[in-house]
Structures are given as structure tokens and as C-alpha cells.
C-alpha positions in Angstrom: 25.3 99.1 -3.8 28.1 99.5 -6.2 29.4 102.5 -4.0 29.2 100.5 -0.9 31.2 97.7 -2.3 33.8 100.2 -3.7 34.2 101.8 -0.3 34.5 98.5 1.3 37.2 97.2 -1.2 39.2 100.7 -0.6 38.9 100.0 3.1 40.0 96.4 3.1 42.9 97.2 0.7 44.1 100.0 3.2 43.9 97.6 6.1 45.7 94.9 4.2 48.5 97.4 3.2 48.8 98.7 6.9 49.2 95.2 8.1 51.9 94.4 5.8 54.1 97.3 6.8 57.2 96.3 8.8 58.3 99.0 11.3 62.1 99.7 11.6 62.7 99.2 15.3 60.8 95.5 14.9 62.8 94.7 11.7 66.2 95.7 13.5 65.5 93.9 16.7 64.1 90.8 15.1 66.6 90.6 12.2 68.4 87.3 12.1 71.1 88.5 9.8 74.5 88.6 11.1 76.4 91.0 8.9 75.9 94.8 8.6 75.1 94.5 5.0 72.5 92.0 5.4 70.9 93.8 8.2 70.6 96.9 6.0 69.6 95.2 2.7 67.1 92.5 4.1 65.7 94.2 7.3 66.2 97.9 7.3 65.5 98.9 3.8 61.6 98.8 3.0 60.7 99.0 6.7 58.9 102.2 7.9 59.6 104.7 10.6 57.6 104.9 13.7 56.9 108.5 15.3 59.9 109.5 17.3 59.9 112.6 19.6 63.5 113.7 19.6 64.7 116.4 21.9 67.1 118.7 20.4 70.0 120.6 21.9 67.9 123.6 22.2 65.3 121.6 24.1 62.9 121.6 21.3 60.8 118.5 20.4 61.1 117.2 16.8 58.3 114.7 16.0 59.0 112.8 12.9 55.4 112.3 12.0 55.0 115.9 11.7 57.9 116.1 9.1 56.2 116.3 5.6 59.5 115.8 3.5 62.2 113.1 3.0 64.4 112.8 6.2 68.1 112.4 6.4 68.6 110.8 9.8 72.2 110.6 10.8 73.8 108.7 13.9 76.9 110.5 15.0 79.6 110.2 17.7 82.1 112.9 18.7 84.8 110.4 19.4 84.4 109.0 15.8 87.0 110.3 13.3 84.9 109.5 10.2 82.0 111.6 11.8 84.3 114.7 11.9 85.4 113.8 8.4 81.9 113.9 7.1 81.0 117.3 8.6 82.1 119.4 5.5 80.2 117.2 2.9 77.2 117.2 5.2 77.1 121.0 5.5 77.3 121.2 1.6 74.3 118.7 1.4 72.2 120.9 3.7 73.1 124.0 2.0 72.1 122.4 -1.4 68.9 120.6 -0.3 67.4 122.5 2.4 64.0 122.8 1.9 63.8 119.3 0.2 65.1 117.4 2.9 65.1 117.4 6.7 68.6 116.6 8.4 68.2 115.2 12.0 71.5 114.1 13.7 71.3 111.6 16.7 74.2 111.5 19.0 75.8 108.9 21.1 77.0 111.6 23.1 75.2 113.7 25.7 74.6 117.5 25.2 77.7 118.9 26.5 80.0 117.0 24.3 78.0 117.6 21.1 78.5 121.3 21.6 81.8 121.0 20.1 80.8 119.5 17.0 77.8 121.6 16.9 79.9 124.5 16.4 81.2 123.0 13.2 77.8 121.9 11.8 75.2 123.8 9.7 72.7 125.3 12.2 69.7 123.8 10.0 70.6 120.5 11.2 68.5 119.3 14.2 70.9 117.9 16.9 69.7 115.2 19.2 72.0 114.4 22.1 71.6 111.2 24.2 69.8 111.8 27.5 70.4 110.2 31.0 67.3 107.9 30.1 68.7 106.7 26.8 70.7 103.6 26.4 74.1 104.2 25.0 76.6 101.7 24.2 79.2 101.7 21.2 77.3 98.7 19.6 73.9 99.8 20.3 72.2 103.1 20.7 68.5 103.7 21.8 67.7 107.6 21.7 64.0 108.4 22.2 63.1 105.0 21.2 65.1 105.0 18.0 67.6 102.0 17.8 70.8 102.1 16.0 72.9 98.9 15.8 75.5 100.1 13.1 78.7 102.0 13.2 79.4 105.7 13.2 78.4 107.9 11.0 75.4 106.0 9.5 72.8 108.0 7.5 69.3 106.7 6.9 67.3 108.1 4.0 63.7 108.0 4.8 61.2 109.1 2.0 58.2 111.3 2.8 55.8 108.2 3.4 58.4 107.2 6.2 59.9 104.2 4.3 63.7 103.6 4.7 65.0 103.5 1.3 68.8 103.9 1.5 71.5 103.5 4.1 75.1 105.1 4.0 78.0 104.0 6.5 81.1 105.7 7.3 83.1 108.4 5.8 86.6 109.3 4.5 88.9 111.1 6.9 92.2 112.9 6.3 95.5 111.0 6.4 99.1 111.7 5.6 98.4 110.7 2.0 94.9 112.1 1.6 94.2 115.8 2.4 90.8 117.5 3.0 90.3 118.5 -0.4 90.3 114.8 -1.5 88.3 113.8 1.4 85.6 116.1 0.8 85.4 115.2 -2.7 85.0 111.6 -1.7 82.4 112.3 1.1 80.4 114.7 -1.1 80.0 112.0 -4.0 79.2 109.6 -1.5 76.4 112.0 -0.1 75.2 112.6 -3.5 74.9 108.8 -4.5 73.3 108.1 -1.2 70.6 110.9 -1.7 70.0 110.2 -5.3 67.0 107.7 -5.0 65.0 110.5 -3.4 66.0 113.3 -5.6 65.4 111.8 -9.1 
């Protein structure tokens, strides 16, 4: 009898926990917050990733539910200068944390335009271009069901239990006053700070 009671309690706890999960797309699409900061802090963080079957530039399928380590999911656009500015720092993060983290980059662009940036990116990043059936607008992106409503680049940090725990927006770019060395220093520090919660 005690064993039956224990099993029943475990089952009810699991069911209750599952019912309390808020999934990312629901959280984003039903968020009443107006600012990007509130969208992130009050709706995205703490939500859970559903399974997405992304099609990469080399026509492979990446299913997020089959990834057993934390995911860095980056939204990108080749027309965005900060996305280009972030490339060296991102490559450094992939080199440093490959094996500990899975890097996926979802593009606003179709495959033909992605190729130009792909030449500069670490080959271990899984690149996911927008397809003809995806919804692509500057303020709204829906690729393979994954909805993005923030700017470019945005990086989402998702733990191995598929919970969103951190979000990083934007990146530094070179100017007349700030060269590539300083830009890379800034962007690398921002990436390290962003990844810190998962690497402790």
C-alpha cells in the first residue's frame, strides 16, 4: 500500500509540474509586455523550448529534442551590421565551448544569402536559413515554427532541460573610433557573461 501511495504521489507531482510549464511560443505570442526587456524578463526567461525540426543549409534536420546539452540559439540577418560584428566573438565561443554547448543559428535570410556569412562562421554552427514556407519580416520571424520578435542578433541560452535561462541582444560593430580589436573584446566579454549561468 505504501509503495502504491508513493508511486501515485510521484505521478501526480510529475503531472502537476508538466502542467505548470509555459512553452516559449505560447509565452511570446501571448505576452502583454510592450518593451523588449519586459518580453525577455517576464515572458521568455523560464519558458521551455518545444521541439523544432530545423533544416540546415546542408539539408540536414536538427531536432531540438534530440540535443542533450545546452543550446545557444542565435537569430541572425545578413543585412544587420551587428550580426557581422559578432562573428569573430561567436567563433571564439564555439571553439572554446564546442562539446559543452550546441550552437544553432536561425536566419532571416534564404539559403543563397546565408552562404556569404557562412564562409566566415565556424563550421560547427548549425545554420538554418528561412524557407519559402517560413514567415519572414523584420519585426517578426517564424522559421520551422520558432517565433522570434526581437532584433538581430539575439542569442537565446537554453539549458539541457530545454528551459530559456538567458537572452543576449545586439553586438558591437567597428566604427571610426572603435576598431576590430576593441569590438572583439566587447563582444567576447558579452558572450562570456551571457553564457556564464550555464557554465558555472
